[in-house]
C-alpha positions in Angstrom: -67.2 61.6 -11.5 -66.9 58.1 -10.5 -66.1 57.4 -7.0 -62.9 55.6 -6.3 -63.4 52.6 -4.0 -60.3 51.6 -2.3 -60.3 48.0 -0.5 -57.7 46.0 1.3 -56.9 44.2 -2.1 -55.3 47.5 -3.3 -52.6 47.5 -0.7 -49.1 46.9 -2.1 -47.1 44.0 -1.0 -45.5 44.7 2.4 -42.7 42.1 2.5 -39.7 43.1 4.7 -42.0 45.6 6.3 -42.4 45.9 10.0 -45.5 47.2 11.5 -46.9 47.8 14.9 -50.6 47.9 15.4 -51.7 49.0 19.0 -55.1 47.5 20.2 -54.6 44.7 17.8 -56.3 42.0 19.8 -59.9 42.9 18.5 -62.2 45.4 16.6 -60.6 47.7 13.8 -57.0 47.0 15.4 -57.4 43.3 14.6 -58.7 43.7 11.4 -55.9 46.3 10.6 -53.1 43.9 11.8 -54.9 41.1 9.7 -54.7 43.1 6.5 -51.0 43.8 7.1 -50.4 40.3 7.7 -52.1 39.3 4.3 -50.1 41.9 2.6 -46.6 40.0 3.8 -45.7 42.5 6.6 -44.1 41.6 10.0 -46.9 42.5 12.4 -46.2 43.3 15.9 -49.4 43.1 18.0 -49.3 45.6 20.8 -51.8 44.6 23.3 -52.9 44.9 27.0 -53.9 41.3 27.1 -51.5 39.0 25.8 -54.1 36.0 25.7 -56.5 37.9 23.4 -53.5 39.0 21.4 -52.5 35.4 20.9 -55.9 34.5 19.9 -55.8 37.4 17.3 -52.5 36.3 16.0 -53.5 32.6 15.7 -55.8 33.4 12.9 -52.9 35.1 11.0 -50.7 32.9 8.6 -47.8 35.4 8.5 -45.0 36.6 10.5 -46.5 37.9 13.8 -45.2 38.7 17.4 -47.7 39.6 20.5 -46.1 42.0 22.8 -47.4 43.4 26.1 -48.6 47.2 26.0 -50.8 49.1 28.2 -51.3 52.5 27.1 -52.9 53.4 30.5 -49.5 52.6 32.2 -46.4 54.7 31.2 -44.2 52.5 32.8 -45.6 49.5 30.2 -45.2 52.0 27.5 -41.4 52.9 28.4 -40.7 49.2 28.8 -42.2 48.5 25.4 -40.4 51.2 23.6 -37.0 50.7 25.2 -37.0 47.1 24.3 -37.3 47.9 20.7 -34.2 48.4 18.7 -34.8 47.5 15.3 -36.2 49.7 12.5 -39.8 50.4 12.4 -41.7 51.2 9.1 -44.9 52.0 10.5 -47.0 52.6 13.5 -50.6 52.4 13.7 -52.1 53.8 16.9 -55.4 52.3 17.0 -56.2 51.3 20.7 -58.6 53.4 22.5 -61.4 53.3 25.2 -64.7 55.1 25.6 -67.1 55.6 28.5 -65.8 54.3 31.8 -66.7 57.5 33.6 -64.4 58.3 36.6 -61.8 55.8 35.9 -58.1 56.9 35.6 -54.7 55.6 34.4 -52.2 54.1 36.7 -50.3 57.5 36.4 -53.8 59.4 37.4 -55.1 60.7 34.3 -58.7 60.4 33.0 -58.7 57.0 31.4 -59.9 58.1 28.0 -57.5 61.0 27.6 -54.5 58.9 29.3 -55.1 55.9 27.0 -56.5 57.7 23.8 -53.7 60.5 23.6 -51.1 60.4 26.1 -50.4 56.7 26.0 -50.2 57.0 22.0 -48.2 60.5 22.4 -45.7 58.6 24.6 -45.3 55.6 22.6 -44.9 57.5 19.4 -42.2 59.9 20.7 -40.1 57.0 22.3 -40.3 55.0 19.1 -39.6 57.8 16.8 -35.8 57.2 16.5 -36.8 53.8 15.1 -39.8 54.9 12.5 -38.9 55.1 9.1 -42.0 55.6 7.2 -45.4 56.6 8.9 -47.3 57.0 12.0 -51.1 56.8 11.6 -53.4 57.7 14.4 -56.7 56.6 14.6 -59.3 59.6 15.1 -62.8 60.3 15.4 -65.5 62.7 14.4 -66.1 63.1 18.2 -63.1 65.4 18.1 -65.9 68.1 17.0 -67.3 68.1 20.6 -63.8 68.1 22.1 -62.5 71.0 24.2 -59.1 70.6 26.0 -59.0 71.6 29.5 -55.3 72.5 30.2 -55.9 73.6 33.6 -57.7 70.1 34.4 -56.4 67.5 32.0 -57.2 64.7 34.6 -61.0 66.1 34.5 -61.2 66.1 38.3 -62.5 69.6 38.9 -65.6 69.7 36.8 -68.7 67.5 36.3 -67.2 64.5 34.2 -69.2 63.8 30.9 -67.7 60.7 29.2 -68.9 62.0 25.6 -66.9 65.2 26.4 -63.9 63.3 27.9 -63.7 61.2 24.6 -64.0 64.2 22.4 -61.2 65.8 24.2 -59.1 62.7 23.7 -60.0 62.4 20.0 -59.3 66.4 19.7 -55.9 65.9 21.1 -55.2 63.1 18.8 -55.7 65.3 15.8 -53.6 68.2 17.4 -50.6 65.8 18.0 -51.0 64.6 14.5 -50.9 67.6 12.9 -48.0 69.0 14.9 -45.9 66.0 14.6 -46.3 66.2 10.8 -45.5 70.0 10.9 -42.1 69.0 13.0 -41.0 66.3 10.6 -41.4 68.4 7.7 -39.3 71.4 9.4 -36.4 68.5 10.4 -36.5 67.3 6.9 -37.7 63.9 7.7 -39.3 61.3 5.4 -41.4 60.1 8.0 -45.2 61.1 7.6 -47.8 61.6 10.4 -51.3 61.1 9.4 -54.7 60.7 10.9 -57.7 58.2 9.9 -61.0 58.1 10.6 -62.8 54.5 10.8 -66.2 55.8 10.6 -69.1 53.8 12.4 -67.9 50.3 12.9 -69.4 47.5 14.8 -66.8 47.0 17.7 -67.1 46.8 21.4 -65.6 50.1 22.0 -67.4 51.9 25.0 -69.3 48.8 26.1 -67.3 47.9 29.1 -69.0 49.0 32.3 -72.2 50.3 30.6 -75.6 49.0 31.6 -76.7 45.7 29.8 -79.7 47.6 28.3 -77.5 50.4 26.7 -75.0 47.6 25.5 -77.8 45.7 23.8 -79.2 48.7 22.4 -76.0 49.8 20.9 -75.1 46.2 19.6 -78.6 46.1 17.9 -77.6 49.7 16.3 -74.5 48.4 15.3 -75.8 45.4 13.6 -78.2 47.5 11.4 -76.3 50.6 10.8 -72.7 50.0 11.3 -69.9 48.6 8.8 -67.6 45.8 9.9 -64.2 46.1 11.5 -62.8 45.2 8.2 -64.2 48.3 6.6 -63.2 50.4 9.5 -59.7 49.6 9.1 -59.8 50.7 5.5 -58.9 54.4 6.4 -56.0 53.4 8.4 -54.5 51.0 5.9 -54.9 53.7 3.1 -53.2 56.3 5.2 -50.1 53.8 5.9 -49.7 52.7 2.3 
């Protein structure tokens, strides 16, 4: 049986469609946004750094807007969502952080859990009245190592392990995706909630704040074994279209 290989060239035309991509200033997020742009969508790059977002948007030729969004700050999420008033076809929850042990969000949560899950949870729910088609949340095989500590979501009362914390955040991504889909179906909504795993892609995820030797080793491994960000974006694009 032949294996079907889906590529960005298989995407349908996306004219008159509006898509928000979080973390669209680099890595898989930028590749995802660029693919939607090539397909003709109006792409909103929701990014923490407006400068980096503008740099990413400058390489796109279609209709793009760069908007400030810090998923580690609930006030930033509320401001982004409350300023949105038009229909939104697709929301792609791509942004994420890894590592950075001991760091917390502005609201006091573990940075990985707060950014990867709580930020996207809040954003999705606040934008949900405007969404008409799909919510796609980028997951990870790291969820298999995840365990949710409901009594200590900020991970302050136990020995911190960044891999375990990242796993917790990705497990909650999947549980949120599944329960949102269940609730949408029960409500008779046409909106879909899906998850997508980008695989091992060569990005800078997890590099910030790490020893230079570790970053260099990870970079070398990425060049040898990892796929490109463009290939890492394909599962999200497939899920969204």
